[in-house]
C-alpha positions, 0 to 999 in steps of 0.5 A: 681319652684312655682309661688306664687301670692303675690298681687292682680292686678284685670284687670291688663293686660300683653303684651310681644313683641316677636321681630325677633331678628335681633340682633342675625344674627347667630341663627335667620337667619330664624325668623319664624322657629327660632324667637328670643322669643325662644332661650335659657338663661340658658336652658330656652326659653327666652320668660319664663323669661317675663312670669315668671315676670308677673306670680310672680306679680299675672298677669294671662291675658297676651298676646304674640304678634308677626308676624303672619310668627312667629306664628305657631313656638312659639305656638308650643313651648308653648304647647310642651316646658318643661318650658313654658307647666309647667307655671301656668294657665291660659295660655299666649294668642298669638296674631298675627296681620296680619299689624304686620311685622318685621319692625313695630315699638313697639308704631306702634304695639299699634296702631293696631286695634287688639290691641287696642281693646285687651287692656281694661285696665292698662297694662304693656308692656315687651320685649321677652328678658328681664330677671328680678329678681325684685320683680314683685309685688314690682314694681307694689306696687311702682306704685300703691303708687307713680304714679297710682290715686286711683280715676282712679283705682276704677272708673268703669266709662268712665268719664274723671273727675277722676284723671288719673294715671301715668306711671312707667318704669325700668331702670337699670346699664350696668356698672356692674361687668361683663359689655358687651362691646358695650352694648347699654345705654340711656340718661336719666335725672330724678329728686327726689320725694317729700319727705314723712313723712312715713317711706318707707316699709323696702324692698320696692322700694320707695327709687330708684323711681324718676319722669323722666323728659327726656329720648332718646337712647344714640345714638340719644343724639350723633346724636343730639350733632353733628348735633346741635354742643352742646346739646340744653336745655330749660328753662322751664326744668330747671326753674321747676326741678333745681335738675336734676339727668342725668344719662349716663350709665344706659339702659331702661329695657323696662318695663313699667306699663301704664294706659289705657289712653296711648292706646289713646295717641299712636292711636291719635299721628300717629308720634309716632313710638317707645314706649321708645323713642317716646311715653314715651320721649314725655310723660315725656317732656310733664309735664315740657314743655308747650304747648306740652300737647295740641299739643300732645293731652293730654288735651283732652285725659285726659279731662282736659280743655285746660288752655295754649294757646298752646305756646311754651315756650322760644318765639321760636315758635309753631310748628306742632305735635312733629314728631320723629328725629325732634326738638319740635321748631326747634330751633338750638340755645343752651338755658341757664337760671339762677335759683337762683331767681326761686328756690322757684318757681321750688320747689313748682313745685315740691311739687306735682306729677301732673306737675310744677306750669305752669298749667299741669296736665300731670300724672307722668312718673316714673322711678325705677333706679335699684341700682348697689349695695345693699342698706339699707332703711330708716326704717334699715340704718344699721341692715340687709340691704336689697339687691338688685336684682341681675338680670335685663338685656336685652338679645338682642345681642349674647354677652349678651345671653352668659353672662346672661346665665353664670351669671345665672348658677352660682345661687344655685340650688333649690336642694341646696338653698331649694325651699324657698330661691332660686332665682325664675330662679334657676333650680332643680338640677346643672347636671340634669342627672348625670348618663351622666356623665362619671368617670374621668370627670370635671364639675364645678357645682358652675358656670355650668348648665347641662340639661337633658340627656347630656352625657360627656365622660371620661378626659372632662372638663365642667367649667363655662358652659351652656349645653342644653339637649341632647348634646354629649361632647366627650371624652378629650373636653375642654370647658370655658365660652360657651352656647350650646344649645339643641342636640350639639355634640362636638368632641373629643379633641375639646377646645372652649372657649367663644363660643355660638353654636346653636341646633344640630350643631356639632364640629369635632374632635380636633377643637380649636374655641375661641369667635365663633358662630356656627348657627343651624345645622352646621358642623365645620369640624374637626382641625378647628381653628378659633377666633371671627368666625360666622359659618354660611350656605350661606343662613344664610349669605344672611339673615344678609345682609337683613334690619331685624331691627325688631320692638324694642324700639331702631329701630325707628327714633331719637328723637331730642327734645330739653332738 
């Protein structure tokens, strides 16, 4: 699939964080040899998807960041995997800092000396498990227009006088037509941007851009509510932004566009452990919470004079530098405020993206809220509405690995749709090696994907499945909603439903498996019947008992700051 560069992105860098995959215990029990970044999603390595996103945005300065122990496996894949070697030039670099291990938080990664030296411009941060069909050029356009400072973009000096740029993150709805039970969500609060007199270009993301004022994982919110018997609020938030929209079923995609000054912000605040909960969360609150800019050092970082006296709003005390898991003020009381008399003041405060009338000049942290249904733009409300992109999803559990792979398998191939109309995730053909499919077999091409060198014997049935390269499906086997990684052998007369089979695993003759996972190189004995079971070696089972909470934005401490 060609990767057309549709937007100029001079100097913009991209960091792709390749975590250990502790949420895939069956398939990443040894994260050094089988890192999460190389797990296949619809027959492509997981890391291919964020790389493809960057190239579609015209970004070629890309660095993969992984622990030193996983560097060899990822390097080998970058040099040999046909999907990764077919990506455009220049190729992505690989950085494996010495101080990075499986438990390093995402913000701590940005604080490492090697990463600090690497980032010299505005940059993107992406997880290796992000599948995003969104037009990358449109996202960058939204950031440049709504959050980036023209003076900052054009400035080549270190002068702090230029208005600093803001940031942009992406959130998506988890309650879709194909929801995944137990999928993580975030508790997020946004407010609308000031109305513009200029109509949004057709197909732009502008109608779905809001200002982020609060964000934390739903699990952290639940812990906070349980600890304090309610969700605390701050009067300054209600005074500054009376038109708050709360999102409880959306999830942070952990796709961020950041200005360069964020690196200094992270370096100067060692209490920040994760990007999503700490960096973005505290940044959003600093826009409206009095005194927080000073405590976080933002006044100095952004080159502003310290106009406030450092006192907290609501007269609850000053406290120290915010740290994860603790309230900024330590106040456990739920506060309320009547905003009727201050509505006009609040509306005036929202007339500028720079922040409320309290004197804060914090650049905005904006949120693109991916619509769950197609929407039309202001320029064409009823005629030919522009459909929303179909897929934005983190793939960080086995259930999501299966579901997203099956969703991508339903995309029309390039052969069917044509190179111009096909999705960027479409494969050339649904069945890459039709010569391997014997007569009297059933493969539902509309919802299946079969890779190279796959043999399917007679009387077999493959419905709504993804089959990796070099697999063998023997006579009479029936597969429904399954994911087979490369080199899997399925025995005669097997019946598999909603199963994920690891590389080079073998399913013995006559097995009946439902909702099962099979580790790579495992043999499942013939005639085995099982449901909701994980077939793993003893060493793999021992690995799942270890603390492998690798670096991910949801693995840090709770952010218990008041709303």
